[in-house]
C-alpha positions in Angstrom: 109.1 106.8 122.8 112.2 107.2 120.0 111.3 110.3 117.7 110.9 107.0 114.6 108.7 104.9 116.8 106.7 108.8 117.6 106.1 109.2 114.8 105.1 105.9 113.5 102.6 105.9 115.5 101.4 109.3 114.8 100.8 107.5 111.1 98.7 104.4 112.2 96.9 107.6 114.4 95.9 109.4 111.3 95.4 106.6 108.9 93.2 105.1 111.3 91.3 108.4 111.5 90.7 108.5 107.6 89.9 104.4 108.1 86.7 105.9 110.4 86.1 108.8 108.2 85.2 106.1 104.8 83.9 104.0 106.2 80.3 105.7 108.1 80.1 108.9 105.1 80.0 105.3 102.7 78.0 103.8 104.9 76.0 107.1 105.4 75.9 106.8 101.5 75.1 103.8 100.9 72.5 103.1 103.5 70.5 106.8 101.4 71.1 105.3 97.5 70.0 101.6 98.2 66.9 103.3 99.8 66.1 105.4 97.0 67.2 103.3 94.1 64.6 100.5 95.7 62.4 103.3 95.6 62.6 104.1 92.1 63.6 101.0 91.3 66.5 102.0 89.0 70.0 99.8 89.0 71.9 102.0 87.9 71.5 104.1 91.7 71.1 100.9 93.7 74.7 99.9 92.2 76.3 102.6 93.7 74.6 102.5 96.9 77.1 99.1 95.8 79.6 101.2 94.7 79.9 103.4 98.4 79.1 100.1 100.3 82.1 98.6 98.8 83.8 102.2 99.4 82.8 101.3 103.5 84.5 97.7 103.7 87.5 99.4 102.0 88.1 101.4 104.6 87.4 98.7 107.3 90.4 96.8 105.7 92.4 99.6 105.9 92.0 99.7 109.1 92.8 96.2 109.9 95.6 97.4 107.8 97.0 100.4 109.6 96.2 99.0 113.2 98.3 96.1 112.2 101.1 97.2 110.9 102.2 99.7 113.7 103.1 96.3 115.9 106.7 96.3 116.9 108.3 94.0 115.2 109.4 90.5 116.5 111.8 87.7 116.9 109.8 85.9 113.3 108.5 89.4 112.0 112.7 90.5 112.6 111.4 93.4 109.4 108.2 94.7 111.0 104.6 94.2 109.8 104.6 98.2 107.7 103.4 95.0 105.0 99.7 94.9 106.0 99.0 98.0 105.0 100.1 97.2 101.7 98.5 93.5 102.2 94.7 95.2 103.8 95.4 97.6 100.6 95.3 94.1 98.5 92.4 92.2 99.9 90.5 95.3 99.0 91.3 95.6 95.9 90.4 92.1 95.5 86.7 92.9 96.9 86.1 96.4 94.4 86.5 93.3 91.1 84.1 91.6 93.4 81.5 93.3 93.1 82.2 95.3 89.7 81.5 91.6 88.9 77.9 91.1 90.3 77.5 94.9 89.0 78.1 93.7 85.2 75.9 91.0 85.3 72.9 92.8 87.1 72.7 95.8 84.6 74.1 93.7 81.6 70.2 92.0 83.1 68.6 94.9 83.2 69.6 95.9 79.4 68.5 92.7 78.3 64.9 93.4 80.0 64.4 96.7 80.7 62.0 98.2 83.4 60.7 101.9 83.9 62.8 104.5 86.5 60.8 106.6 88.2 62.7 109.2 89.2 62.0 111.8 92.6 63.3 114.6 93.5 64.0 112.6 97.0 66.9 110.4 94.7 68.5 113.7 93.9 68.8 115.3 96.8 70.8 111.5 98.1 72.9 111.5 94.6 74.0 115.8 94.6 74.4 115.2 98.8 76.4 112.2 97.2 78.5 114.2 95.1 79.0 117.3 97.7 80.8 114.2 100.7 82.6 113.0 98.3 83.7 115.6 97.3 84.5 117.1 100.9 86.6 113.1 101.8 89.0 114.3 98.8 89.8 116.7 99.8 90.9 115.0 103.4 92.5 111.9 101.8 93.8 113.5 100.1 95.4 115.9 102.6 95.7 112.8 104.9 97.7 110.7 103.2 100.9 113.1 101.4 100.6 114.3 105.2 102.1 111.2 106.8 103.3 109.8 102.8 100.0 106.9 102.2 99.6 104.8 98.9 96.9 103.7 101.0 95.0 107.4 101.4 96.4 108.7 98.2 94.5 106.1 96.4 90.9 106.8 98.1 91.3 109.8 97.5 91.4 109.0 93.8 89.1 106.7 94.6 86.4 109.4 95.5 87.1 112.0 93.4 85.4 109.0 90.9 83.1 108.2 93.0 82.3 111.7 92.2 82.2 111.0 88.3 79.9 108.2 88.7 77.2 109.5 90.7 76.9 112.2 88.1 76.8 109.7 85.2 73.9 108.2 87.0 72.2 111.6 88.0 72.2 112.5 84.3 71.9 109.1 83.3 68.2 109.7 85.4 68.0 112.6 84.3 67.5 111.9 80.9 65.9 108.4 81.2 62.9 110.7 82.7 61.9 113.8 80.4 63.0 111.9 77.4 61.5 108.2 77.9 65.2 107.5 77.2 66.1 103.6 78.9 70.1 104.4 80.6 69.3 102.8 83.0 71.1 99.5 82.9 73.5 101.2 80.4 74.7 103.6 83.8 74.4 100.4 85.4 77.3 98.6 83.1 78.6 101.5 82.2 79.6 101.8 86.3 80.5 98.9 86.3 83.2 98.9 84.1 84.3 102.2 86.0 85.1 100.1 89.7 86.1 96.6 87.3 88.9 99.0 85.9 89.7 100.8 89.1 89.8 97.1 91.0 92.7 96.1 88.0 94.4 98.5 89.5 94.6 99.0 92.9 96.0 95.0 92.1 98.4 96.5 90.5 99.0 99.4 93.3 99.3 97.1 96.3 101.2 93.9 94.3 103.8 95.8 93.2 105.4 96.1 97.3 104.9 93.2 97.8 106.0 92.0 94.5 109.4 93.1 95.6 109.1 96.5 93.3 111.9 98.8 92.1 113.5 101.4 93.7 112.8 105.3 91.5 114.8 106.5 90.1 114.7 109.6 92.3 114.9 107.3 95.3 117.9 105.6 93.2 119.7 108.8 93.0 119.5 111.1 95.4 121.2 108.4 97.5 123.9 107.9 95.1 124.3 111.8 95.1 124.0 112.1 99.0 126.8 108.9 99.2 129.2 110.6 96.8 128.9 113.4 98.7 130.9 112.2 101.6 135.3 112.7 102.2 137.1 110.1 100.3 134.2 108.5 98.2 135.3 107.3 94.1 132.0 105.3 93.2 129.8 103.0 94.6 126.9 100.3 92.7 125.4 97.5 93.2 122.4 99.4 95.6 119.0 96.6 96.9 116.5 98.8 98.4 114.3 96.5 100.3 110.6 98.1 101.1 109.2 96.6 104.5 106.2 98.9 104.9 106.6 102.6 105.1 109.8 103.6 107.6 111.1 99.9 107.4 113.2 101.0 104.1 116.4 98.5 103.9 119.3 98.7 102.0 123.3 97.2 100.1 125.0 99.1 98.8 128.7 99.1 97.5 131.1 101.6 97.9 134.4 102.5 96.5 137.7 104.3 98.2 141.4 104.4 97.5 143.2 101.0 99.2 146.3 103.3 99.4 144.2 105.4 101.6 143.6 104.7 105.9 141.4 101.6 106.2 139.9 102.8 109.7 139.1 106.1 108.6 137.9 105.0 105.8 135.5 102.4 107.9 135.4 105.3 110.3 133.2 107.6 107.0 131.1 104.6 106.3 129.9 103.8 109.5 128.7 108.0 109.9 127.4 107.2 106.8 124.8 104.5 107.4 124.6 106.3 110.3 123.4 109.7 108.4 121.0 106.7 105.7 119.0 106.3 109.3 118.2 109.2 110.9 118.1 111.8 107.7 116.3 109.2 105.4 115.0 106.6 107.3 116.9 104.0 105.5 118.6 100.9 107.4 121.6 101.2 105.6 124.5 98.1 105.3 127.6 99.4 103.7 129.8 97.4 101.9 133.5 98.4 101.2 135.7 98.4 97.8 139.1 99.0 98.0 140.3 100.6 94.8 144.3 101.1 93.8 144.8 105.1 92.9 148.4 105.2 93.1 149.1 102.3 90.5 148.9 103.5 87.1 148.0 99.8 85.4 145.0 99.2 86.8 143.5 102.3 86.2 145.2 101.8 82.5 142.9 98.4 82.0 140.2 100.3 84.0 140.0 103.1 81.6 140.6 100.4 78.8 137.6 98.1 80.0 135.0 100.8 80.4 135.3 102.0 77.4 134.9 98.4 75.3 131.5 97.6 78.0 130.6 101.2 76.6 130.7 100.6 73.0 128.3 97.2 73.6 125.7 99.3 75.4 125.9 102.7 77.3 124.7 101.7 80.6 126.9 98.8 80.9 129.9 99.3 83.6 133.0 98.1 84.9 134.0 97.4 89.1 135.9 95.5 91.2 138.6 94.8 89.5 141.8 93.4 90.2 145.6 92.5 88.6 146.5 89.2 89.0 149.5 88.1 87.4 149.6 84.9 86.0 153.5 84.5 84.6 153.1 85.2 81.1 149.8 85.5 81.0 147.5 89.0 83.4 144.5 87.7 84.9 142.2 90.8 84.5 139.1 89.8 87.6 136.3 92.6 87.6 132.4 92.9 87.9 129.6 93.5 84.5 127.1 95.7 86.4 124.5 94.9 83.4 120.8 96.4 83.7 117.9 94.2 84.3 116.1 95.0 81.0 119.5 93.9 78.9 119.2 91.2 76.6 122.5 89.8 75.8 122.7 86.4 77.3 125.7 86.5 79.6 128.2 84.3 77.6 127.4 86.5 74.3 128.6 89.1 77.0 131.4 87.4 77.8 132.5 86.3 74.5 132.2 90.1 73.5 135.3 92.1 76.2 137.1 89.3 75.7 137.3 90.0 72.2 137.5 93.1 72.4 140.7 94.0 74.7 142.2 90.7 73.1 142.6 93.2 70.0 143.8 95.9 72.9 145.6 93.8 74.6 147.4 90.6 73.8 148.8 90.3 77.8 144.6 89.9 79.6 142.9 88.0 80.4 139.4 88.8 81.3 138.2 86.8 84.1 134.0 88.3 83.6 131.8 88.0 86.6 127.8 89.9 85.3 127.0 91.4 87.4 123.0 91.6 87.4 122.2 96.1 88.6 118.7 95.8 91.0 119.7 99.9 90.5 121.3 100.8 87.6 122.8 103.0 88.2 124.0 105.5 84.8 127.5 104.5 83.6 128.2 108.6 82.1 127.6 109.5 85.6 129.6 107.5 88.3 133.4 109.3 89.2 136.7 108.0 87.5 139.8 107.9 88.4 142.5 109.5 85.6 
C-alpha cells in the first residue's frame, strides 16, 4: 500500500470511528429524552429528542459517506469517489431542515393550545447527562476532525456544541415553567426548531460549495504562487485553476513563465520537478503549461511595462501575460491576455476599447489584439515579478 493510500485508509478509519460514536451516543440520548418528554408532556424535550435522533441519522449518513469515499478511482470515475463525503453532508443538511420544519409546526401548535408540563427529577438528570455527553462528543469530533482535516467532523463538533446550548435552554425553560407556572414549552420548541433550521441552512451552504466548485482559498493560492516562484528560472505564474474532488483529490493547472532564451529541455525539467514536488508535499496533482517570455528583447519589455501601467489605471487588479509582438508592415500587433477577477464589472468590449484608447495615446504604431482572461484564482498583479 502506498503512503497516500495508507493515509486515506487511516482517515476513513477515523471517520468511521467518529460515525459509530455519534450513532450510539445520539440514539441513547434520543431514547432517554423521548421517554422523559413523553412522561412529562414536554414538547420541547421531545423536540430535543428528535434533534438527537436527527444527529444519529446524520452520523449514519456520514459513516456511509466515509465508507464510499474510500473507494479507489475507476474507469468511470478517474478522479476517485472522495466527493461522497460532501454528498453525505448535503443529505444530512436536508434531513436537519426537514426535522426543523416538523418541530416548528409542533411548537406553534403547543403555543396555540398550551398544556401543563410536569417537571421530574428524571427529566433533569436526562438533560444534564445529555449536556455532559454532548460536550464530550464535541471535544472528540473536533479533535478527530482536525487530525484528519474533515469539515464533516468539525461541523459535527459544532453541532454537539450547539446541542449543549439547546438542551441547557430546554432545561432552563422546564425549571422556569415548574417554579413560576409560566408555560414556555411551546416557545422553547419553536426556538429549538429555529436553531435547527438555521444550522441546517448553514450546512447546506457548506456542503454545496465544494460540490458546485468553490474558489480556492487566498491562503492556498498564495502558497502555490510562492512555492512555484521559489524554483530557479521561474519569472511568473498565472491562470491558476484548482479542482477539488474531495479530501486528498485536488487537481490544479497553472501557467508558468520562464525565459524563452533558456534551454527548453532544462526549463521543462524544472517544470517536471515542480509537478512532482506538489504531488508529494501538497497532495496536489499539478499540470503546468510552460509560457516562454522574451527577457532580452528591449522592445517587448518596454511594451509590457506600458501595458501593465495601462491596465492598472483601469483597475489595479488587472494583469497582462502571454505578450507577443507580430510585425504587420508599419503597424505592430501586440497580442496579449488581460487577466481580470471574477467580480470585474466592466464589459469585455468596453475593457478592450479602454486599453486601446490608452495605448493609442502612447504608441500610435501599436495595435492591441486582446484576449480577456477570467481568473479562477486571481493573483494580485502588484505581487508578480517584473522584467526589467
